[in-house]
N, C-alpha and C positions, 0 to 999 in steps of 0.2 A: 802611618809613618813610624819607623822605629830605627834605633841604632842596631846594626847587625849583632847577632849573638857572638860571643867569643867562642873559640873552639871548645873549651871546657863546658860552657853553658849549653852549646848545641848538643854535644854528646850526652850530657846529663839529661836534657829535655827528652831526647829520643829514648834513652834507657828508662826514664821515669814513665814513659808512655807504654812500656812493656816490650820494646824492640830489642832484638839481638843486633849489636852494632860492632862492626870491624873497622879498625883504623888502618888505612892503606898507606904504606910507606910514609912519606913526609907530608901527609895531607894538611896538617895544621899550618904549614907555611906555603902551601901550593895554591897559587892563584894567578889571576891576570891583572892585578892591581896596578901594574906598571902601564897598562894600556888605557886606564880610565878609572873613575871613582867606583867604589863599592859602598852602596848605601846613599841615602836612607832606604831601608827595606820596606816594601809595601805588601808583599804576598809570596805565595808558594806556587811554583809552576811544575806540572807533572808531564812527563814525556815517556815514549817508549824508545828503546835503543835501536830497533830494527836489526838486532843481532841475536845470536844464540850463544850459550855457554857463559858460565859465571866468570871464570878467570879471564877469558879473552875480553869479555864485555867490560869488566872492571878495569883491566889494563888500558883498553881503548879510551874509556872515560877519564882515566888519570892522565894518559900521555897525549891524547888527542890524535889528530891526523896531520898529514903534511900540509893540508890547506887550512886546518883549524886546530891550533895548539890547545892542549888540555890545561886545566881541567875542563871537561865538557859538562859538568854539573857539580853539585856538592855531595850528593850521595847516589849510589846505585842500589836499587832494590831488586834482589834476585828472586828466582821462582819459589824459593823456600820461605820468602818473607823476611830475609835478613838484609840489613843495610850495611853497605860498604862506603865509608866516607873517603872521598877522593880529593876534595878541595875545600878551602876555607877562605872566602873572599870572592872577588869577582871571578865568574866562570863563564865560559863560552857556551851557554845553553839556550838563551832566550832570543838573542839577536834583536833585530828591529821589529817593533810591533806597533800597535795602534794606540795613539795617545788617548783616545776616547775610552778604550778598555782600561788603561792605567788609571784614569780618573775614576772610573766606575769601581775599580778594585780599591782605590784609596778611600772612596766614600762608602764602600761595601754595598753598592747598588745591585739591584736585581730587577729584571734580567740584564745580562751584559749586552752592550751594543755590538753590532757586527764588527768584526776585525777586517776592515777594508782599507787600511793604510799601514805602511811600514815606515814610520817617521820618529820612533822613540826607542832609545836604548834600553832594552829589557834586562841586559846582563847586570846593570847597576842596581836594579830594584827588586829582583826576584831571587829567592832561593830556588834551586832546581833539583829535582829528583828524576833520574833516568831509571825506568823500569824495564827489565830484560824481557823483551818480547819482539817477535818479528814484525808485528804491526800489520800483518797481512789479513787480519780479520779471521784467520783460522788458528793461529797459534793460541793455545788456551792461556787463560789467566787463572792460575790456581788461587783458591780461597786464601791461602796463607799470604800470597803476594798482594792480593787486593786489600786484605786487612792491614798489611804493613803500609800500603799507600795511604790509607786512612790515618793510621797511627802517626806516620811521619809528618803528614800535613797538620794533623791535630796538635802534635807536639810543638811545632813552631807557632801555630796560632795561639796555643795556650801560653807559650812563653812571652808572646808579644801582646796578649789580650785581644787578638783578632777573632772574628767569627769565621764561619766556613766560607763566607763570601770573599775572603782574601785568598782563596785557592782557585786556580784556573788551570786549564789544559793548554798545551802549546797551540792546539788548534783554535783556541779562543783568543790567541794573542797575535799570531802572525799569519797573514794571508797565505793560503796554499798548504798549510800544515794540517796533518790529520791525527796527530798523536795527542793523547794515548788512544789507540784504536783497538776495539774488540769487545766481545760480550762481557758485561760486568764492570766496565770502566767508563761508562758514560758520565760526563762531568756533573750533570744535575743529580744523578743518583749518588755519585761519590760525595758531593757536597752535603746531600741529605744525611748520609751515614756519618760524615764528619761532624755535622751539627749534633747528632745524637751522642756521639762520643764525647764532644766537648761539654755536654750537659751532665756528664758523670765524672767522678775523680779518675785520674789516669791509672791505667791498670797496673803499671809497674811501680807506682808510688807505694810507700809503706801504708799499711792500713791505719786508720785514725788511731792516735796514741791510746794505748790500753794500759791498764795498771801493771801489766806484766813487763813493760819496758820503761826504762828511765827516760823522762822527758829531757830535752836538750837543756843543759844548765846555763848556757851562754858562754861565749868565748872567754870572758873575764875569769871564769871558773878555772881555766887551765893555765895556771901561772906557776912559776918556779916555787917549790915548797908547799904547794897546795896538797892537802891530804884528804882522802875520802874513799869509802868502800866503792863508790861509783867508778873511781879511777882503776881500781883492781878489776871490777867487772868489765870495764871497757877493754883493759889489756887482755883479759881472758878471751873476749870476743875477737880481738885482733889476732891472737894466736890461732883461734879456731878458723879464721879466714885466711890463714897462711901469711899473715902480715906482721907477725910478732918478731921483733928484733931485740930480745931480752937475753942478757947473760944470766941474770937472776931475776926472778919475778914472773909475771908482773906483781906489783905491790900497790899500796894505797897512795904513795906519794908521786906526784907528777914529776917525771924526769925526762932527760933528753932521749932515753930509750922509748918512752911513750910517744914523744914527738916523732921520732924516726919511724916507729911502727905505724902511727896514724897517717904519716905522709905516704907510706906504702899502701895503706887502705885507700886514701884519696886517689892515688895514681891508678889503683885497681878499678876504681869507679870511672876513670877517664879524665880526672883533673890533672893539670900540669902547671908548672911555673908557680906563680904566687898563689894559685888555687890549690896547690898541694904543699903547703908550708908546714903541715903537721899539727896545726891548730884546728880542732874540731869546729865545723860549721853545722848548721841545722840540717842541711840536705844530706851530708855524709853521715851525720850522727843518726838520723832517723833510719838510714839504710843499714847501719850497723846493728841496730836493735839490741841495745845493751839491756840485759835483764835487770830487774830491780834487785838491789842488793839486800 
């Protein structure tokens, strides 16, 4: 059981896992929370779209259908292995499923019990990823897409401290469902690969701190009037990343220009609101890789 990730934490987790992530329209505020609660979260559910084409599939999952309003998931995984975020909060993807399966996911039991009932609201408890595939058993699942499915599920499990047993397919939740269907996406095999991935550091995270880079000095370091060569080196990296907003400099004294520039860097990483206030945090600092002065 866990409190749902904020939009900024979700996108950071996915990118830290090495995924290319696209933010679709107003996805951060797009949800079905008015129709029921969102959370506590217990797991990740994988689906196939039964559609073709990236743009049309992403738009469908964002907008929904006349009989089922969007978002129809939280993220769409395309054939190239890129993730398109379409919802943040309750989404119409899981529907009613088996309470025994939910209990098994919560307890991370194995094997899962049969899904022979539809008596529990899954939209409240599961993150959902729709993967673009016809689901006819013939449409191929490219390696890039299958790896992205592993990474997306692993990212959320890692963020919540879950194991691979918190990942299920729609076909394991709701009677009559078959997704995800096709060669290479069997759920036991997927969970096995997710387990191996979770046993290693995330691919997209910075390498363990090396002497070549400045370790994070802590948020209290960045205060008005503070002076250090580290601040100059940080500013130079921000300029190199296209986030520099300096009329003069950067220089060794922490200024409002540094805060503005760092906020641009945080937004570039996908942070918003109070998570992009211009004060360095460890995650964004480690991604900036400020060289030792």
